[in-house]
Every structure is written in C-alpha cells, then in structure tokens.
N, C-alpha and C positions, 0 to 999 in steps of 0.2 A: 228671537231672543226674548226671554221673559225677564221681568224685574229681578226675580230671585237669582238669575244667572249673573247679573251685574253686581248685586249686593254681596253675593257669595264670593266673587272675585275680590271685591274691596275688603271683605272681612277675612279673606285668606291672608292678606297682607297686614291688616289692622283689625285683629279680632275684637269683638265688642267687650270681652272681659278685660281688655287693657284700659278701658275708660275709667275716669275718676268716679268715685261713689256718687257725687252730686250731679253728674252729667246725664244726658238723655240722648246718646247717639243711637243710630239705627233708623228703622222705619218710623216716619212721623205721620204720614197720611198715605193711604193707598192699599193696593193689593199686590202681594209679591208674585202672584200667578198671572198678572196682566202681561199681555204682549207689548213689547216696547216699540213705539213708533219713532222715537227720537229722544235724545238726552240733552238737557241744558245744565251747564255747570256754573256754580257761583260760590261766593264766600258766605253770603247771607241771603236768606230767602226774603225778598221784598215783593210788594204787590205788583210793581212794574215788571218784575221777572216772571211772575205767574202769567201776566198778560203777554209777555214776549213768548213764553212757552206755548200758549194757546195760538198765537199768531203763526208761530213756526211749525205747529203740528207736533211738538214734542210733548210726550205725556209723562216724562220723568224729569224731575229736578233733583240734582245732587248738590248738596251744599256742605261747607265745612261746619259752620255754626248751626246748632239746632234751631228750628223754628219754635219748638215747644220745649221749655225746660220744666214747666209744671203743667198739671192737668188743667184743661179748660172746663169750667162749671157750666158755661153757657156759650152758645155760638150765635150771637145776635148782632155781630158787626160792630161792637164797641171798640175793639182794638184791631190793629193790623193783623195780629195772629188769627183772631176770629174770622176776619174777612178773607184771609188767605186760605184757611182751612175750608171755609164754605165754598170759595171759588174753585179750589182744587178738587173737592168732591164733586161739584157740579160738572166739571169738565174732565173727570176721570184722570186726574193728574196725581202721580205718586211723588211724594217728597221724602227724600232719604238724606241723612247726614252722617258724616264720620268726623267727630270732633276730637275729644281727648284720646280716643283710641288711635286716631291718626297722628296726634301729637306724640304719643308714646311709642309708636311703632318704628322700628328700624326701616329707613327708607321713607319715612313720613315727613311731616311738616318741618321739623327741625333739621332733618338731613337734607331736605330741599333747600333750606336756608344756607346750610354749609356748602352745598353744591354751587349755589349762586355766587358765593364768595371764594370758591376754589380752595376750601380747607382740605387738609390731608390728615390722616390718622384720626378720623372722626370717631368719637365715642359718646355714649349716652352720659349726660351730665348728672342727672338725679335718677339713678338706677332704682327700679322697683325692688323692694325688699319684703320678705315674708310671703312671697307669692308662689314659691316653688315647693313641690312635694316630691318625695320619692316613694313609689309603690314597689314593694317587694312581694313576690308571690312564688310559691313552690308548686311545681307542676310536673307530672310524669315526663320523662325525657322525650318520649315519642310524641307528646302533645305540645311540647314547648313552642315549636314554631307557629302553630295555629293560635295559641294564646298570645304570643308576642305580636303577631300580625293584627289580631283583633284589638289589642290595646293601642298599638300605633295608629291604626286606622281611626280610632276614637279620639286621637289627639295627643297621645303620649309620645315620648321619645323625640321631641323636636327641640333642637338646640342650635340657634343661629341659622346658618345656611345648611344645616344637616337635619335629616329626619330618620326615623327608624333606629334611633340610638338606644341600645339596650345592652345590659351586661348579663351574661349567662355563665353560671358555674354549676357543674354537675356534682351531685353527692347522693346520699341515700337517706330516705325518710322511712319511718315505720309507724304503723298504727294498728289498732285492733277494732274492727267493726263490731258494734254492739247490736243487741236485738233491735229489730225494726229498721236497721240501716240498710242502704242499698249500695254497697261498695262497687266502685268501678273495677277494682281489682282486689282480690283477697277474699277470705271466707269469714262469715260471721263467727265471732268468738275466738278467732285465731290472730296472733300477731303476724302482720304482713310487712315485709321489706320491699320498698319500691325505689328503683333508680329515679331520682328527681333532679330537675334543674331549678336553680334559684334565678329567677328573672328580676332585674332591677331596671326601672324606667323612671325618667323625670317627667313631671306633668305639672302644668299650672293648676293651682288649687281650684280654679273655676271649672276645670274639666275633670276633676277627680271622680265625681259621681258617674259621669258618662263613661270614663275609662274603666272604672270598677265594674259597672254593669256589663260592659263589653267583655271584660275578663271573665266574669262569672258565667256568662252565656257560652263562652268558648271552652271553659275549663271542664275537663271530664269528671272531676271529683264532685261528690255530693256536698262535701263541706271543705272547700279550698281554704288553705291557710295563707293569709297575706297580711302585710303591714303597710301602714301609711305613715311616713316619716316627714315631719316638718323640717324644712331646711332654712338655715339662717343666711344662706348665700344671697348676695345681690344678683339680680338678673341683669346682666350687662347688655341684654338685647331688648330691654323694655324700660321706658322711663321718659321723663320730660327733659327737654333741653339737650344740647350737644356741646362738646368741647373738642377743638382740633387745632391744627397748626397751619401757619402760613410762612412764606419767606419773610425774614426780618425786613421791616420797613417802617417809615415814619407814620405815626398814629394819625396825623391830619390827612396825609395822603390816602391812608386806608379808609378813613371815614368818608372821603369823597367817593371812593369806590362803593361804599355801602349805600350812599345816597343814590347812586346810579343804578346799582343792582336791584334795589327795592323800590325804585321810583319814588323816592322821598324828596319832597320839596324843602323841608327843613327838619332838623332833628334836635333833640335836647341832649346835653351831655354834661358830665363833670369830670375833672381830672386834667392831667397835663398832656397836651397833644404834641409836645416837642419830643417826646420819648420814642424810642424804637420798640416795636411790639412784634411778637411772633406767635402768641397763643391766644386763641379767641374762644369765648363761650357765648352761646346764644340760646334764647328760648322764645319761640313764637308766642304771640298773644301777651297775656299779663304774666310776667315772670319775675317780678321784683323780689320774690321770696328766695330766689336762688343766688343772690349777690354773694353771700358768704360762702356758698358752695363753690361758686366760680373762683373766688379768691383762694380757697383752700386747695383747688386743683391747678393753681398757677396761672390763671387767665390774666392777661394784660388788659383785655377789654371784655366787657359783658354787654351784649346787645339784646334788648327785649322791647316790650311795649308797656304802656300804662304805668309808668313809674311815677310815684308821688314826689312832691317837693322834698320831704324828709328822707326819702330813699336815696337821694343823691349825696346826702351829707355824711361826713365822717370817714370816708375812704378815698378821698381825692388823691392822697399820696401813694395809694397802693394799687388802684385799679381805675380804669376809665369806664364810666357807666354811660350807656347810650340808650335813649328811648327813641325808637324810630316810628312808633305808632302801632296800635294793635292790628288794624287792617293791613297796613303796609308790610308787617312781618309775616302775614299769613295768606295773602291773596294768591300766592303761587301754588297753594294747595290744589287749585283747579287743574294745574298741570299734572299732578299726581293722579287724580281721577281720570283725566284724559288718557294718560299712558296705560293705566290699568284696563280701561274699557277697550282701547284700540288694540292692545296686545291680545285681548280675547277675541275681538272681531274687527280687523282692520278696516272693513268696508262699512262699518256701522256709523249712523249719523250722530255725531257728538259735537256740540258747540259750546263755546264760552258765552255766557250771557252778555250781550252787548249793552244792555240797559243798566248793568251794575256799576255803581260808583261808590266811593268811600262816603259814608254818611257824615264823617267828620270833615269839615271844610277848613281851608287855610286862607288867610288874607295876606 
C-alpha cells in the first residue's frame, strides 16, 4: 500500500475542499508515492509521537490537527514544528492531517460525537452555503451517456449517499456551422437540427473546473453550450456541528453520560440541570460561535470546547451550555481514521499512538 492509497480513502469521505479557508489539511510532510510500512494515529503531532513511530517502524503519521498552519521560513530546531519536520524527513516519515474537512464531513468528527452519545435523527448544525453549483450542458442524444459518465467520474452528481445523480431531458437544438468550423454533424453554411439531451448535474464549486474539463473532453461538439448556475441551497451533507435527539431525560444525568463517553474529568457548564432534555447540539473543537444556531434549532444542550467566560452568559434560561474541552471533544477522530484504513486493508498495521496525552492538564 502506498501513502496515496490511504489519503485517497480519507479524502473520499472528507474531501479537502470541505476544509475552512484558514485551514491546512492534507499532506504536511512526505511523499504520497512512498510504500507504507505502518501507520500511527493521533490527534496532535508531537515530538514523542514521531519517536514512537520510529520505534515501531511506522512511516506514516495521521493526525486530526495540522502540524503546520503557516509556512516555515527556517528549519533550525527553534520550535517543535521545526524539530518534527526535520526528524520526519530524516526518517522518511510522512505526516498527513484531516482537520476541518473531517469536521465538516458526514460521518466525521461531529457525527462520531453523536454516535458516542447515541443521538438519533442526526443532522449538520451549520450547513455550508453557497458551495453548490448546477452545470447544464446540451449534448447530442447518442453521446449523452458518455458525457454524463465523464462528468460524474470527475466528481459531479454526488448527493448524500448517492452518486451519478443526473437529470436528462430530450429536445432539439439547431445551429449553422460557419466558415472554418469543423462541425460534428451538419454542413458548413446550412442550418442543422440535432436531437439533443439537456443534462443537469450538481457539483461542489471546488470541482467545477475539473468537471467542466471532463465534459469538454467527452463532448463531441466543437463548441458545446453549457451553463454554470450558482445555487443558494444549503448543503445538508457538509458543515460544522451536529444536532440530534435522545430519549427525554434529566440534564444532570445526561451530563454524567457525557463525562463518561468523552473521558472528561470535569466540565464547565451554565444553565439549569434540573430540566428534562431531548435535543442535543454539538461541535467538536472550538465551537462557541454556534450557540445562537443551536438555540434557533431547538437544542436543549449545546456541547463544544474552548468556550470563554462571556460565552456562557445571557442564555442560562434558554439552553444549557457545556464546555468539555477541545481535546476531549475530538480525540475519537483517531477511530474514524482507523475504520477507514482497516476497511481498505483489514490486515494492515494501524495503531493508536500510545504516547499521546492531552496537553492540557487538570488538578
């Protein structure tokens, strides 16, 4: 197995175009063509984890948080990032991360949180908006299937648990080839009528150029007619946070379950724990910005990490706010990586980093 086989499987679930604009998910150090001898999984890449990988003979480290958010100007060992990069290169270790793309993917970090608490009817909390496009192209009926196939193979027509989604309507187009044209059908200077299919496919804006290039390559016309339409629809299959339901229960009893599920020694909260709750919103990592959104969607409790003092104030009568810690909310991401790799190759050597600990300590 090569590194690219593993990263391709991860990105099939959590495409890199899902990441936030400020993020740096993907390959951090290494060569995608390298043969893999073993994989070590972690939440954060630390120096001791690189040492563990070397000791175990694993040449790939996959983490949730990026090692590098910004470019390094020098690699002289002044910071842990510089030391890790130098040591990884020296020992031919590849470092790869899936951060906010895994946060925003269905089945990713937030869905794993929901799974740990047994939520049902789980949906994305902050759905991505303005990311969808519709490509409409007119193609001769006899060539419609090959053009549709090319577009779908390039990433168009994916919707939730379905792919190859396309609308096809037959009609008739006409055109007149002018001098110096090379018409696929018809004669120069004469009006030509052609039975055509109107194909419509959805595509994420990040894939538009790739899909259009595939369409033009497969299309028989010298000058294909096509439209790119910006959609205002929310993408319910991509975005940060989740919201779902549980059986009605006492809030304090539920928070004890939260502590156990996420291995939390202590948590911070505001609100009334004597109330009955049945609708839960969550966002792994730092998600204080979604308090209002959780309230607007009827959440009784909102669970996240990194909430500031003033984030807790003002809504005590409306919602219970819970900060379980950044690391605690996301450390199960390693299980997602493990399942992806094991599904691709059940006999492959994949391990959780034993040297990983939460960098934030509690007394």
